[in-house]
C-alpha positions as CSV (number, residue, x, y, z in Angstrom):
1,M,-9.0,-0.8,26.3
2,G,-13.1,-0.5,26.8
3,E,-15.5,-2.9,25.1
4,K,-15.0,-1.0,21.8
5,V,-11.7,0.1,20.4
6,R,-11.7,3.8,20.1
7,V,-10.3,5.2,17.0
8,G,-9.0,8.7,15.9
9,I,-8.5,9.6,12.3
10,I,-6.0,12.1,11.2
11,G,-6.7,13.2,7.8
12,C,-10.2,13.4,6.4
13,G,-9.5,13.2,2.9
14,G,-10.6,10.9,0.1
15,I,-8.9,7.7,1.3
16,A,-10.5,8.4,4.6
17,F,-14.2,8.8,3.2
18,N,-13.8,6.1,0.2
19,K,-11.7,3.5,2.3
20,H,-11.2,3.6,5.9
21,L,-14.3,5.1,7.4
22,P,-16.8,2.8,5.5
23,A,-14.7,-0.1,6.7
24,L,-14.3,0.9,10.6
25,R,-18.1,1.9,10.6
26,K,-18.8,-1.9,9.9
27,L,-17.1,-3.4,12.9
28,D,-19.2,-3.8,16.0
29,N,-16.3,-3.5,18.2
30,V,-14.9,-0.2,17.1
31,E,-16.0,3.4,17.7
32,I,-14.7,6.1,16.0
33,V,-14.3,8.9,18.2
34,G,-12.0,11.5,16.9
35,F,-11.5,13.4,13.7
36,C,-8.6,15.7,12.7
37,N,-7.6,17.6,9.4
38,R,-5.7,20.9,8.8
39,N,-8.9,22.1,7.2
40,I,-11.4,21.8,9.9
41,D,-14.2,22.0,7.9
42,K,-13.6,18.5,6.7
43,A,-13.2,16.7,9.8
44,Y,-16.7,18.3,10.9
45,I,-17.9,16.6,7.8
46,A,-16.4,13.4,8.6
47,A,-17.2,13.4,12.1
48,K,-21.1,14.1,11.2
49,E,-21.4,11.2,8.7
50,F,-19.2,8.7,10.8
51,G,-19.0,10.0,14.1
52,S,-21.5,11.1,16.9
53,E,-22.0,14.6,18.8
54,K,-19.5,13.6,21.1
55,S,-16.8,13.0,18.6
56,K,-13.8,15.0,19.1
57,V,-13.1,17.5,16.2
58,C,-9.6,19.3,15.8
59,S,-7.1,20.7,13.1
60,D,-4.1,20.2,15.4
61,Y,-3.3,16.2,15.2
62,R,-1.5,16.6,18.7
63,E,-4.9,17.5,20.3
64,L,-6.2,14.5,19.5
65,L,-3.3,12.5,20.7
66,E,-3.7,14.2,24.1
67,D,-7.1,12.3,24.4
68,K,-6.0,9.2,26.5
69,S,-9.3,7.3,25.8
70,I,-8.3,6.9,22.0
71,D,-6.4,3.4,21.5
72,V,-5.7,3.7,17.8
73,V,-4.9,6.6,15.3
74,Y,-5.2,6.2,11.7
75,V,-2.7,8.4,9.8
76,L,-4.2,9.5,6.4
77,T,-2.5,12.6,5.8
78,S,0.5,13.6,2.9
79,N,3.4,11.4,2.7
80,K,5.6,13.9,3.7
81,S,3.7,13.8,7.6
82,H,3.7,10.2,7.7
83,S,6.7,9.7,9.8
84,T,6.3,12.4,12.2
85,I,2.7,11.8,13.1
86,T,3.1,8.2,13.2
87,I,6.0,8.6,15.6
88,D,4.3,11.1,17.6
89,A,1.2,8.9,17.8
90,L,3.1,5.7,19.0
91,L,5.0,7.6,21.6
92,S,1.8,9.0,22.9
93,G,0.4,5.3,23.7
94,K,-1.5,4.9,20.3
95,H,-1.5,1.8,18.3
96,V,-1.2,3.5,14.6
97,L,-2.0,2.2,10.9
98,V,-0.4,4.6,8.3
99,E,-1.4,4.8,4.9
100,K,1.1,3.8,2.0
101,P,3.7,4.8,1.5
102,M,5.2,4.1,4.9
103,A,7.1,7.2,4.8
104,I,8.5,9.7,2.3
105,N,11.8,7.5,2.7
106,S,13.4,4.5,4.5
107,I,15.6,6.5,6.9
108,E,12.0,7.9,8.1
109,A,10.3,4.2,7.9
110,A,13.1,3.2,10.1
111,K,12.4,5.8,12.7
112,M,8.7,4.6,12.7
113,I,9.7,1.0,13.7
114,E,12.2,2.1,16.3
115,A,9.4,4.3,18.0
116,S,6.8,1.3,17.9
117,K,9.6,-0.9,19.4
118,K,10.2,2.0,22.1
119,S,6.5,2.4,23.1
120,G,5.5,-1.4,22.6
121,K,2.5,-0.1,20.3
122,K,1.7,-2.0,17.2
123,L,2.5,-0.2,13.8
124,T,0.9,-1.4,10.5
125,I,0.8,0.0,6.9
126,A,-2.5,0.0,4.9
127,L,-1.6,-2.4,1.8
128,Q,-5.4,-3.5,0.9
129,N,-4.2,-5.4,-2.2
130,R,-2.7,-8.2,-0.1
131,F,-6.5,-8.7,0.9
132,R,-8.1,-9.0,-2.7
133,P,-9.3,-12.7,-3.2
134,D,-6.6,-13.4,-6.0
135,S,-4.0,-12.2,-3.5
136,Q,-5.0,-14.5,-0.8
137,Y,-5.5,-17.6,-3.1
138,L,-2.1,-16.7,-4.6
139,Y,-0.2,-16.4,-1.2
140,Q,-1.3,-19.8,-0.2
141,L,-0.2,-21.5,-3.2
142,C,3.2,-19.8,-2.5
143,K,3.2,-20.2,0.9
144,N,2.5,-24.3,0.4
145,G,5.3,-24.4,-1.9
146,E,3.2,-25.1,-4.8
147,L,5.0,-22.7,-7.0
148,G,8.4,-24.3,-5.9
149,E,11.3,-21.8,-5.8
150,I,10.1,-18.4,-7.3
151,Y,13.3,-17.2,-9.1
152,Y,12.0,-14.7,-11.6
153,A,8.9,-12.1,-11.0
154,K,7.3,-8.9,-12.3
155,A,5.8,-6.1,-10.3
156,H,3.1,-4.7,-12.3
157,A,1.6,-0.9,-11.7
158,V,1.0,0.6,-15.0
159,R,-1.8,3.0,-16.4
160,R,-1.8,4.2,-19.8
161,R,-3.1,7.8,-19.1
162,A,-4.0,8.1,-15.3
163,V,-2.2,10.7,-13.5
164,P,-3.8,12.0,-10.4
165,V,-3.5,15.8,-11.0
166,W,-5.6,16.9,-7.6
167,G,-4.2,17.7,-4.3
168,E,-0.3,17.3,-3.8
169,F,0.6,14.1,-5.8
170,L,2.6,16.2,-8.5
171,N,4.6,18.0,-5.4
172,K,8.1,16.3,-4.9
173,E,8.4,17.7,-1.6
174,S,4.8,16.9,-0.2
175,Q,4.9,13.5,-1.7
176,G,8.4,12.2,-2.0
177,G,7.9,10.9,-5.6
178,G,5.3,10.1,-8.2
179,A,4.1,7.0,-9.5
180,L,6.8,4.9,-8.0
181,I,5.9,5.8,-4.4
182,D,2.3,6.1,-5.2
183,I,1.3,2.9,-6.8
184,G,4.7,1.1,-7.5
185,V,4.8,0.6,-3.6
186,H,1.9,-1.8,-3.8
187,A,3.1,-4.1,-6.8
188,L,6.7,-4.3,-4.7
189,D,5.0,-5.1,-1.7
190,L,2.8,-8.1,-3.4
191,V,5.7,-9.7,-5.3
192,L,7.9,-9.5,-2.0
193,W,4.9,-11.1,0.1
194,F,4.5,-13.5,-2.5
195,M,8.2,-14.8,-2.6
196,G,8.8,-14.5,1.0
197,N,11.9,-13.1,0.0
198,Y,13.1,-9.7,1.7
199,E,16.8,-10.3,1.0
200,V,17.9,-7.7,-1.3
201,K,21.4,-7.7,-3.2
202,Y,21.2,-4.8,-5.7
203,V,18.7,-2.4,-7.5
204,V,19.4,-0.8,-10.6
205,G,16.5,1.7,-12.0
206,N,15.5,4.6,-14.0
207,V,12.4,7.1,-13.8
208,Y,11.0,9.2,-16.7
209,N,9.0,12.0,-17.6
210,K,8.4,11.8,-21.1
211,I,4.8,12.0,-21.7
212,S,4.3,14.5,-18.9
213,E,6.4,16.9,-20.9
214,N,3.4,17.3,-23.6
215,E,0.9,19.3,-21.5
216,E,-1.8,18.6,-24.0
217,S,-1.8,15.0,-23.5
218,F,-5.2,12.9,-22.6
219,N,-5.7,12.0,-19.3
220,V,-8.4,10.4,-17.5
221,W,-8.5,12.8,-14.5
222,G,-7.7,16.1,-16.6
223,S,-4.9,17.9,-17.8
224,W,-1.9,18.6,-15.8
225,K,-1.2,21.8,-18.0
226,G,-0.3,24.5,-15.8
227,K,0.5,22.5,-13.0
228,N,4.2,21.7,-11.5
229,F,5.0,18.4,-12.5
230,E,7.8,17.7,-10.1
231,V,7.5,13.8,-9.8
232,E,8.4,10.9,-12.2
233,E,5.6,9.9,-14.2
234,S,7.4,6.1,-14.9
235,A,10.1,4.2,-13.3
236,F,11.4,0.7,-14.4
237,A,13.8,-1.5,-12.4
238,M,15.6,-4.7,-11.9
239,I,16.0,-5.9,-8.5
240,T,18.2,-9.1,-7.7
241,M,17.9,-10.8,-4.5
242,K,20.7,-12.4,-2.4
243,N,19.6,-15.9,-3.5
244,G,20.1,-14.9,-6.9
245,A,16.1,-14.4,-7.8
246,T,15.1,-11.4,-10.0
247,I,12.5,-9.0,-9.8
248,N,11.4,-6.6,-12.8
249,L,9.5,-3.7,-11.9
250,E,7.4,-1.7,-14.3
251,C,5.4,1.3,-12.9
252,S,4.0,4.2,-14.9
253,W,1.1,6.8,-14.7
254,A,1.1,7.1,-18.3
255,L,2.6,4.9,-20.7
256,N,1.8,4.1,-24.3
257,T,1.1,0.6,-23.9
258,L,-1.9,-1.7,-24.0
259,Q,-0.5,-3.9,-21.5
260,E,-1.8,-2.2,-18.4
261,G,-2.2,-3.6,-15.0
262,E,-2.0,-2.0,-11.5
263,A,-0.9,-4.1,-8.3
264,K,-0.5,-7.2,-10.1
265,V,2.6,-9.9,-10.2
266,T,4.0,-12.3,-12.3
267,L,5.8,-15.5,-10.7
268,C,7.8,-18.1,-12.3
269,G,8.7,-20.8,-10.0
270,T,10.3,-24.2,-10.7
271,R,7.0,-26.1,-9.8
272,A,4.6,-23.8,-11.5
273,G,3.9,-20.0,-12.4
274,A,1.1,-17.5,-11.9
275,D,0.2,-14.4,-13.0
276,M,-2.7,-11.5,-12.5
277,M,-2.9,-10.0,-16.0
278,D,-6.2,-11.4,-17.0
279,G,-7.4,-12.4,-13.7
280,L,-5.4,-14.9,-11.5
281,R,-3.8,-17.8,-13.7
282,I,-1.7,-20.9,-12.6
283,N,0.4,-22.3,-15.5
284,G,2.5,-25.4,-15.4
285,E,3.1,-28.8,-16.5
286,K,1.2,-32.1,-15.3
287,N,0.9,-35.6,-16.8
288,G,3.2,-34.8,-19.7
289,Q,1.0,-32.0,-20.8
290,L,0.9,-27.9,-20.4
291,Y,-2.0,-26.6,-18.4
292,T,-3.4,-23.2,-17.2
293,L,-5.9,-22.9,-14.6
294,K,-8.2,-20.2,-13.7
295,P,-9.7,-20.4,-9.9
296,A,-13.1,-19.4,-9.7
297,L,-12.7,-17.0,-6.8
298,D,-15.8,-15.8,-5.0
299,E,-18.0,-16.7,-7.7
300,G,-20.0,-19.1,-5.9
301,T,-22.1,-21.9,-7.0
302,V,-26.1,-20.9,-6.0
303,A,-27.6,-18.3,-8.0
304,F,-27.7,-14.4,-6.9
305,Y,-25.3,-15.5,-4.1
306,K,-21.6,-14.8,-4.0
307,G,-19.1,-16.6,-1.8
308,R,-17.7,-13.5,-0.3
309,N,-19.2,-10.0,0.7
310,E,-16.3,-8.5,2.2
311,T,-14.1,-5.9,0.5
312,A,-10.1,-6.2,0.9
313,A,-10.6,-3.0,2.8
314,E,-12.7,-4.3,5.3
315,M,-10.6,-7.4,5.4
316,E,-7.6,-5.4,6.5
317,T,-9.4,-3.2,9.0
318,R,-11.1,-6.6,10.2
319,L,-7.8,-8.2,11.0
320,W,-5.9,-4.8,12.2
321,I,-8.5,-4.2,14.8
322,D,-8.4,-8.2,15.5
323,A,-4.4,-7.8,16.1
324,I,-5.1,-5.1,18.5
325,I,-7.6,-6.7,20.6
326,N,-6.1,-9.9,20.9
327,N,-2.5,-9.1,20.9
328,K,-1.4,-10.4,17.7
329,E,1.4,-9.6,15.1
330,P,-0.3,-7.3,12.2
331,Y,-0.7,-8.8,8.9
332,V,1.1,-6.2,7.2
333,K,4.4,-5.9,9.3
334,P,6.4,-2.8,9.2
335,E,9.7,-4.6,8.9
336,E,8.7,-5.7,5.4
337,V,7.3,-2.6,4.3
338,L,10.7,-1.0,5.4
339,V,12.5,-3.1,2.7
340,V,9.7,-1.8,0.0
341,S,10.8,1.9,0.9
342,R,14.4,0.9,0.8
343,I,13.8,-0.6,-2.7
344,I,12.0,2.8,-3.6
345,D,14.8,4.8,-2.4
346,A,17.4,3.0,-4.4
347,I,15.7,3.1,-7.7
348,Y,15.7,6.8,-7.5
349,E,19.4,6.9,-6.5
350,S,20.2,4.4,-9.4
351,S,18.3,6.6,-11.8
352,K,20.4,9.6,-10.4
353,T,23.6,8.2,-10.6
354,N,23.5,5.7,-13.3
355,K,24.7,3.1,-11.0
356,P,23.7,-0.3,-9.1
357,V,22.5,0.5,-5.5
358,Y,23.8,-2.4,-3.4
359,F,22.2,-3.4,-0.1
360,E,24.2,-4.4,2.7
């Protein structure tokens, strides 16, 4: 590895342009040298804005992997291709960051971890909600034991009417699922991470398509009328952990409710509780009285200045690149995200069979 980490991008769509490429460009120790997209015109557009005249541009990701000078690859493609491209990249000698979900199912996710171990290259999954100020603050409280034993939690990922109708979001074969695999993954990742508990006993879940049956329903991103709505709009589940803790998941792209909240959690511990539904709130009892605490996250105390100028996506990128340079363990460990993938699989299976799914 040279003075700078050389990065190749596979998949030059919206998530690349709006999240990863701007964050990578802010790092002085990174050079974005490769751009790949099936529609090569998009790769050229990305290279023009974020690369240089020397940037490698291609439509076949294997051509990019042949470039021995590239240190790390970002896999930002449709869900179905995550595992194939990631495994090929790892075995070609590249470190890999792959967008969520880790893979289309847990079997593919496990293969990715095997490839990482076989190649000796690092693998991480893009789950930027861990890097929000409220998430970082709450994680430290949990890590320090200030909430005590967390025995009940909720994972919230609910929209009233925000179904992504563009691209391949509604395609079952390409995406593997709908709201659950798209936004439910964020809430599940957060709640397991906060609890520090990845030992699942069993899962009971149901998925629904109710609102989507009405083609005339309002949607903030336009109508789905005439589109093949092949995936679930909603998923709800109860996850019982081996230590007896319970997690309830509520996940929907379209639900008649005023209780909206995406990538948010509620935690109930023996010493205190916390939720993210109206900003971060900590609750408990002290000195014979109940209390509610709302931390002033990054508000600062000086006029016109805030305490933090790094976005969650930028922090995610910085720590990932630092792990590569200094040979550290990735902040988001693939083994943790594999459990999330297994839970998602179990919810689909439970809904299909009307039975609980037990983990080994």
